[in-house]
N, C-alpha and C positions, 0 to 999 in steps of 0.2 A: 229468770234472773235479769234479763235485759229490761223488762218492764220496771222492776224494782229500782234498777240503776237509773233509768230515765226519770222516774218519779223523784228519786233522791236528788238528781241534778237539777230538776225544775224547782224543787223546794229550796235548795241552796241558792239558786239564782234569784228566786222570789224574795227570800229573806235578806239577801245582800242588797237588793234594790231598795228595801225599806230601811236600811241602815242610816244612821246620822240624824236627820231632822225628823225622825218619827215616821210612822206609816202614812199611807195616803189619807186616811181619815184624820189623822193628827194634823197633817199639813192643810187639809181643807178647813178644819176647825180653826186653825191659826189665821187662815186667810179671812174667814168670816169674822173672827174677833177683830182683826185689823180693819176690815171694812166698817164694822159698827163703830170702832173707835174714831176713824176718820169722819164718819157721818156725824157723830156726836160733836167733834171739834167744829165741823162746819155749822151745825145748829147753834152752838155757843157763839161763834163768830157773828152769825146773822143776828142773834139775840142782842149782842153788844151793840151792833150797828143800829138796831131798832131803838134800843134804850138811848143811844147817843143822839139820835134825831128827835126823840121825844122831849129831850131836855132843852 
């Protein structure tokens, strides 16, 4: 009985830690999306500067 109670407590604690902003995989995915977005913005900015110097 103690083993089942221990497993149940661990499960509840684990699930409550994943509450809110999604699970760990979701948060990592959002971080990667954000990094790619910022990289894209930087590339666009550099592209505009190159076009500006070419004219």
